[in-house]
Structure formats: structure tokens, C-alpha cells
C-alpha positions as CSV (number, residue, x, y, z in Angstrom):
1,M,6.3,-3.1,-98.4
2,G,3.6,-1.6,-97.5
3,P,1.7,-0.8,-94.3
4,Y,-0.4,-3.7,-94.1
5,W,2.6,-5.8,-93.8
6,R,4.2,-4.1,-91.1
7,V,0.2,-4.4,-89.2
8,S,0.3,-8.3,-90.3
9,G,4.0,-8.7,-89.2
10,V,3.4,-7.9,-85.9
11,F,-0.6,-9.7,-85.1
12,M,1.8,-12.8,-86.1
13,R,4.6,-12.7,-83.9
14,R,2.3,-11.0,-80.9
15,I,0.0,-14.6,-82.2
16,L,3.2,-16.6,-82.6
17,M,3.7,-15.0,-78.3
18,V,0.3,-15.9,-77.4
19,S,0.4,-19.6,-78.8
20,A,3.9,-20.6,-77.1
21,A,2.4,-19.2,-73.5
22,A,-0.7,-21.2,-74.2
23,A,1.5,-24.2,-75.0
24,A,4.2,-23.9,-71.9
25,L,1.4,-23.3,-70.1
26,A,-1.0,-26.1,-70.9
27,L,2.0,-28.2,-71.1
28,A,2.9,-27.1,-67.0
29,N,-1.1,-28.3,-66.2
30,S,-0.4,-31.8,-68.3
31,S,-1.2,-34.7,-66.2
32,G,2.3,-35.3,-66.4
33,F,2.8,-33.2,-64.0
34,A,0.8,-32.9,-61.6
35,M,2.2,-35.0,-58.9
36,G,-0.7,-34.8,-56.2
37,G,-1.9,-32.0,-53.2
38,G,-1.2,-31.2,-49.4
39,G,1.6,-31.0,-48.2
40,G,3.5,-27.1,-47.3
41,G,7.3,-26.8,-46.7
42,G,8.3,-25.4,-50.1
43,Y,8.1,-28.9,-52.3
44,G,5.7,-28.5,-54.5
45,M,6.8,-28.7,-58.7
46,G,8.5,-25.4,-59.0
47,M,9.6,-24.4,-63.3
48,G,13.1,-25.9,-62.0
49,D,11.3,-29.3,-60.8
50,M,9.9,-30.2,-64.2
51,A,12.9,-32.6,-65.4
52,Q,13.3,-34.1,-61.8
53,P,10.0,-34.7,-58.8
54,S,11.0,-33.4,-55.8
55,E,11.1,-36.5,-52.8
56,Y,8.1,-35.3,-51.5
57,S,6.6,-34.9,-54.6
58,Q,7.7,-38.6,-55.7
59,A,6.1,-39.3,-52.0
60,L,3.0,-38.3,-51.9
61,R,2.2,-39.8,-55.6
62,L,3.2,-42.7,-54.1
63,I,1.1,-42.3,-50.9
64,K,-2.4,-41.6,-53.0
65,H,-1.6,-44.9,-55.3
66,Q,-1.6,-46.9,-52.0
67,E,2.5,-47.7,-51.9
68,F,3.2,-46.6,-48.8
69,S,6.5,-48.6,-47.9
70,D,7.5,-47.3,-51.1
71,A,7.2,-43.6,-50.2
72,I,8.9,-44.0,-47.2
73,P,12.3,-43.5,-48.2
74,H,11.3,-40.4,-50.4
75,L,10.0,-39.2,-47.0
76,D,12.9,-39.5,-45.4
77,A,15.1,-38.0,-47.7
78,A,12.4,-35.0,-47.8
79,L,13.1,-34.9,-44.2
80,Q,16.3,-35.0,-44.2
81,Q,16.1,-31.8,-46.9
82,N,13.1,-29.9,-43.7
83,P,13.7,-31.8,-40.3
84,N,11.3,-28.9,-39.2
85,D,8.6,-29.7,-41.7
86,A,5.2,-30.5,-39.6
87,D,3.8,-31.8,-43.2
88,V,6.6,-34.2,-43.7
89,L,6.7,-35.7,-40.4
90,N,2.5,-36.4,-40.7
91,Y,3.3,-38.0,-43.7
92,E,6.0,-40.3,-41.8
93,G,3.8,-41.0,-39.5
94,Y,0.2,-41.6,-41.8
95,A,3.3,-43.9,-43.8
96,H,4.3,-45.7,-41.1
97,R,1.0,-46.2,-39.7
98,M,-0.4,-47.8,-43.0
99,V,2.4,-50.6,-43.2
100,G,1.5,-50.9,-39.6
101,D,4.7,-49.3,-37.4
102,Y,2.5,-47.4,-34.4
103,T,5.5,-46.8,-32.6
104,A,7.2,-45.2,-35.5
105,S,4.0,-43.9,-36.5
106,L,2.7,-42.0,-32.8
107,D,6.7,-41.3,-32.6
108,Y,6.0,-38.9,-36.4
109,Y,2.9,-37.7,-35.1
110,N,4.0,-35.9,-32.1
111,K,7.2,-34.6,-33.2
112,A,4.8,-32.8,-35.9
113,L,1.8,-31.6,-33.5
114,A,5.7,-30.2,-31.0
115,I,6.2,-28.1,-34.6
116,D,3.1,-27.5,-34.8
117,P,0.1,-28.0,-32.6
118,D,-2.4,-27.2,-34.8
119,H,-2.3,-29.2,-37.1
120,K,-5.3,-30.8,-38.3
121,G,-4.0,-33.7,-40.3
122,V,-1.8,-34.5,-37.1
123,H,-4.7,-34.3,-35.2
124,E,-7.2,-36.5,-37.6
125,Y,-3.9,-39.6,-38.3
126,L,-3.4,-39.5,-34.7
127,G,-7.0,-39.9,-34.0
128,E,-7.7,-42.8,-36.5
129,L,-4.3,-44.7,-34.9
130,Y,-5.6,-44.5,-31.8
131,L,-8.9,-46.7,-33.1
132,Q,-6.6,-48.8,-35.1
133,T,-4.4,-49.5,-31.2
134,H,-7.5,-50.0,-29.9
135,Q,-7.7,-46.2,-28.2
136,P,-10.9,-45.2,-28.6
137,D,-10.8,-42.3,-25.3
138,K,-7.3,-40.7,-27.1
139,A,-9.4,-40.7,-30.5
140,Q,-12.5,-38.5,-29.0
141,A,-9.6,-36.8,-27.5
142,E,-8.4,-35.7,-31.1
143,L,-11.8,-35.2,-31.8
144,A,-12.3,-32.6,-29.3
145,L,-9.1,-30.5,-30.3
146,L,-10.7,-30.8,-33.6
147,T,-14.0,-29.8,-32.7
148,K,-12.4,-26.7,-31.1
149,M,-9.7,-26.0,-33.5
150,C,-12.7,-26.1,-36.2
151,P,-15.7,-24.0,-34.7
152,S,-17.2,-24.3,-37.6
153,G,-16.3,-28.3,-38.7
154,C,-13.9,-29.1,-41.0
155,D,-12.2,-32.1,-43.1
156,E,-10.2,-33.2,-40.6
157,K,-13.7,-33.4,-37.8
158,D,-15.1,-35.1,-40.2
159,T,-13.3,-38.2,-41.1
160,L,-12.5,-38.3,-37.8
161,T,-16.2,-38.0,-36.6
162,A,-16.4,-41.1,-39.8
163,S,-13.6,-43.0,-38.5
164,I,-14.8,-42.8,-34.5
165,T,-18.5,-44.2,-35.4
166,K,-17.5,-46.6,-37.9
167,Y,-15.1,-47.9,-35.0
168,Q,-17.9,-47.9,-32.5
169,A,-20.2,-50.2,-34.7
170,A,-17.2,-52.6,-35.5
171,N,-16.4,-52.4,-31.7
172,P,-19.4,-52.3,-29.3
173,A,-18.6,-52.0,-25.8
174,P,-19.9,-54.4,-23.4
175,A,-22.7,-54.6,-21.7
176,P,-22.6,-53.4,-17.9
177,A,-22.2,-57.1,-16.0
178,A,-24.8,-57.6,-13.7
179,A,-23.7,-57.1,-10.4
180,A,-22.8,-60.1,-8.2
181,P,-24.8,-60.7,-5.0
182,D,-23.2,-58.7,-1.9
183,A,-22.3,-61.1,0.8
184,A,-23.6,-59.1,3.7
185,T,-27.0,-59.4,1.1
186,P,-29.2,-62.5,2.4
187,A,-30.3,-64.8,0.0
188,P,-33.9,-65.1,-1.3
189,A,-35.3,-67.5,1.0
190,A,-36.3,-71.2,-0.3
191,A,-40.0,-71.8,-0.8
192,S,-41.1,-73.5,1.2
193,T,-44.4,-76.6,0.7
194,P,-46.0,-76.8,3.6
195,A,-46.1,-79.9,5.3
196,Q,-49.4,-82.3,5.3
């Protein structure tokens, strides 16, 4: 064999290696392995997770499809694995709020804030919980906190602002009642007609 075949063989091996790497990358980025975004605490889809998505990833996928009650057991399992993960607690609060369990929702949000007091997502969702439970003043307080945390703006602040605006449009403040006459104030005199 001449030098042509030696160069050609090296070249072919390189092409095969690049092709195999490209195929592996394409497979890893395919929609079959994309499990939703957000969250932290090491729950991402690593190479070892391809065959079995994490409980947290499964929960996020279910939440994305608005299957909140189905997501809760997966969030519970993720919380058992990482009990101090504010992201998991935030999504626990969100899923419970979406199924109408406002007491549990508030509890999860408070636990998340005890771990991470500056978690913008929790403040947004807590503000939305307050709107759902007709406590707009508390929602405004959460918006004030987000305003301090995001002086240049952030998605969480924008979303809660829009939610408060929508709430106010649907629930206008009652007009102040007319003041009742004071008992000490004399009633206006009735107009009398002159006697003929």
C-alpha cells in the first residue's frame, strides 16, 4: 500500500469519529430527551439520566402539560431526594395552587422562601396565590419586593404586574359609600309655602 491509502485511512477514521460525535449530539438534543426547563438543585438531564428521567424532570413535563395533580407525586419524590431545594418547593407550591390546595401551596412557598428569600419565582407565584385568595394588598407587597429585586425589570415582576392588572380589572374596588348624615347636623329645613 502506498502513502495515498495511509492518508486516506486516517482521513476516513477522522470522518467516522466526527460523524459518530455528531450523531450522538443530535440524539442528545432530540425532542425525546428534552424534559422542560427551569429548576435547579442538580435535577437536569445528565448523560446517565437518558434512560430514566428524574422525578423533577417528569414533574416539570407534567406541569408544562397542565397535569398538575399528576406532577405532585413526582415533586414529592424529588423533595425527598433534596428537601432543601427552593425550586422543587416552588413547583410544589405552584402545583398545589393549580389544583386548588391553597393552604399547602402557601406552606410550600413559605418553606422555599425560608431557604432562598430572594427567589423571584416564589415571590411571583406567591403574589398570584394572594390574588386567587382575594388578598390584593399582599400581592402588591410581593410586587414591591420584586421591584426591589429587579430594578431593571424581570419576567417575574412583569408577570405579576400583569396578573394584578387583570385582577383589578375583574374586581374593581367598590366606590366609597356616601357619608351618612351626622346626628348632630340638623336636617335641611323643608321648603314652606307661604300661607294665603
